[in-house]
Backbone as a ProteinNet text record, in pm:
[ID]
protein_1_A
[PRIMARY]
MEEKSHSLSQFAHGLIAFSLTYFILWYGSFIFIPLTWGIFFAFALFPVANWFEEKRFPRGMSILLT
[TERTIARY]
229.7	228.8	358.6	468.8	598.2	607.7	547.5	550.6	472.3	361.1	280.9	358.3	429.1	509.2	623.6	685	795.5	746.3	629.6	572.2	538.6	482.3	450.2	577	680.3	807.5	869.3	863.5	915.9	837.6	706.4	623.1	658.7	679.6	713.5	849.3	946.4	1077.5	1069.9	992.7	975.3	908.4	808	738.2	829.6	911.7	1007	1109.8	1161.2	1259.5	1199.3	1075.5	1008.8	989.2	945.9	922.3	1051.7	1158.8	1286.8	1337.2	1324.7	1366.4	1285.5	1155.2	1068.3	1109.8	1131.4	1166.6	1306	1398.5	1532.5	1524.8	1447.1	1432.1	1354.8	1254.6	1174.5	1258	1328.4	1404.8	1540.2	1588	1714.1	1697.2	1574.9	1550.3	1626.5	1655.8	1730.7	1874.9	1921.1	2052.8	2041	1944.6	1935.4	1892.5	1804.8	1757.7	1869.1	1942.2	2052.9	2165.1	2187.4	2288.3	2249.9	2124.6	2075.7	2088.8	2052.7	2067.1	2213.6	2300.2	2442.7	2499.5	2458.5	2503.7	2451.7	2325.8	2268.2	2346.9	2375.5	2449.4	2593.5	2653	2789.8	2793.4	2696	2692	2658.4	2573.7	2533.5	2646.8	2728.5	2832	2968	2980.4	3108.1	3154.8	3068.1	3114.8	3161.6	3099.1	3139.6	3279	3304.3	3436.3	3542.4	3509.3	3604.4	3632.1	3530.4	3550.3	3646.7	3630.9	3723.9	3866.1	3878.8	4012.3	4075.2	3993.2	4045.8	4091.7	4032.3	4071.7	4189.7	4256.5	4381.1	4361.2	4242.2	4222.1	4271.2	4326.7	4361	4233.1	4249	4133.3	4053.6	4120.9	4052.4	3975.2	4034.8	3968.5	3847.9	3858.7	3744.3	3630.1	3662.1	3558.7	3490.2	3567.7	3508.3	3421.8	3463.1	3385.6	3253.3	3255.1	3129.6	3039.6
-2704.2	-2713.8	-2660.1	-2687.1	-2642.3	-2489.5	-2425.6	-2280.2	-2218.4	-2278.5	-2229.4	-2244.6	-2355.1	-2378.6	-2278.5	-2250.2	-2153.7	-2014	-1976.7	-1846.1	-1834.4	-1940.2	-1939.5	-1933	-2003.5	-2001.6	-1861.6	-1795.4	-1658.9	-1564.2	-1580.7	-1497.2	-1520	-1645	-1677	-1618.1	-1628.8	-1572.1	-1419.4	-1356.6	-1212	-1169.8	-1246.5	-1215.7	-1233.1	-1335.9	-1357.9	-1245.3	-1206.1	-1098.1	-966.7	-939.2	-816.8	-818.5	-932.4	-943	-926.1	-989.8	-975.7	-832.1	-767.8	-628.7	-539.5	-562.2	-484.3	-500.7	-624.9	-647.9	-596.4	-604.7	-549.9	-398.1	-333.7	-188.4	-149.1	-228.9	-198.7	-210.2	-322.3	-343.7	-271.8	-234.2	-162.2	-12.2	35	178.6	257.8	195.9	267.9	293.6	223.7	248.3	335.8	303.8	370.3	516.1	549.7	688.7	782.8	753.4	843.6	846.4	732.9	728.6	820	818.8	905.2	1052.1	1086.8	1225.1	1266.9	1177.2	1208.2	1233.9	1153.9	1174.7	1308.1	1338.2	1465.8	1584.3	1583	1694	1700.9	1586.2	1586.8	1655.3	1622.5	1687.8	1836.3	1871.1	2011.1	2096.7	2041.9	2122.1	2114.7	2029.2	2015.2	2146.4	2221.8	2349.2	2449.4	2450	2542.7	2505.7	2377.7	2333.4	2366.7	2349.5	2385.7	2535.4	2615.5	2760	2798.5	2736.6	2763.6	2719.7	2608.8	2563.1	2658.9	2717.6	2816.5	2943.5	2971.6	3087.6	3055.4	2946	2903.7	2850.1	2800.4	2729.1	2586	2525.7	2382.5	2299.4	2181.6	2096	2063.3	2024.5	1990.1	2106.2	2224.5	2343.6	2378.7	2365.5	2397.2	2298.7	2173.9	2074.7	2106.6	2142.8	2177	2302.7	2398.8	2522.2	2500.6	2410.9	2387.2	2299
-5114.6	-4969.9	-4910.6	-4982.5	-4930.8	-4932.2	-5032.9	-5041.2	-4924.7	-4888.9	-4776.6	-4645.4	-4629.6	-4509.9	-4500.7	-4616	-4619.4	-4581.8	-4632.5	-4602.1	-4453.4	-4397.1	-4255.3	-4169.7	-4213.4	-4142.2	-4144.5	-4259.3	-4269	-4177.6	-4175.5	-4088.6	-3941.9	-3904.6	-3765.2	-3727.8	-3818.2	-3790.4	-3777.9	-3863.2	-3855.3	-3726.4	-3684.1	-3559.7	-3438.8	-3440.4	-3331.5	-3328.1	-3445.8	-3451.6	-3402.8	-3442.9	-3398.3	-3247	-3193.8	-3049.3	-2970.8	-3016.7	-2947.4	-2952	-3067	-3078.3	-2984.4	-2978.3	-2890.4	-2744.4	-2700.8	-2560.8	-2527.4	-2620.8	-2596.8	-2581.1	-2667.5	-2655.8	-2530.3	-2493	-2373.9	-2246.7	-2233	-2110.2	-2112.3	-2228	-2237.2	-2241.3	-2221.3	-2232.2	-2126.5	-2011.6	-1909	-1953.1	-2055.3	-2113.1	-2238	-2324.3	-2454.4	-2445	-2353.4	-2343.9	-2297.1	-2188.1	-2152.1	-2256.9	-2322.2	-2427.6	-2543.3	-2580.2	-2687.5	-2649.3	-2526.1	-2481.1	-2477.6	-2434.5	-2430.9	-2569.5	-2665.3	-2803.5	-2856.1	-2825.4	-2868.1	-2812.3	-2681.7	-2622.1	-2672.5	-2700.1	-2753.4	-2889.8	-2976.1	-3106.7	-3093.5	-3000.1	-2984.9	-2929.4	-2838.8	-2774	-2843.9	-2943.5	-3014.2	-3078.9	-3147	-3204.4	-3099.2	-2983.4	-2876.8	-2827.3	-2808.6	-2763.9	-2868.5	-2994.9	-3100.2	-3101.4	-3074.9	-3072	-2960.7	-2842	-2732	-2767.9	-2838.1	-2878	-2978.6	-3066.1	-3159.9	-3088.5	-2972.2	-2892.2	-2800.7	-2828.2	-2761.9	-2620.3	-2589.2	-2464	-2482.7	-2379	-2391	-2405.6	-2464.4	-2494.5	-2368	-2261.4	-2136.6	-2079.3	-2085.4	-2034.8	-2118.8	-2249.8	-2336.2	-2315.5	-2289.2	-2260.4	-2128.3	-2026.9	-1897.7	-1905.3	-1984.8	-1995.9	-2069.8	-2168.1	-2240.3	-2158.6
[MASK]
++++++++++++++++++++++++++++++++++++++++++++++++++++++++++++++++++

């Protein structure tokens, strides 16, 4: 009987964790989606900024140009 109770308890905890994760992602999407796009563009434009820095542009100027 104790094993069945333990299994049910684990299932309940997993269901609660899944539900909380779902609701956090659902209601936090207005933060997570722009953050994800920002990270994507930062990784995509990093080589361009480095190229400008190699051409002797100051760091701030190379960031503004990219």
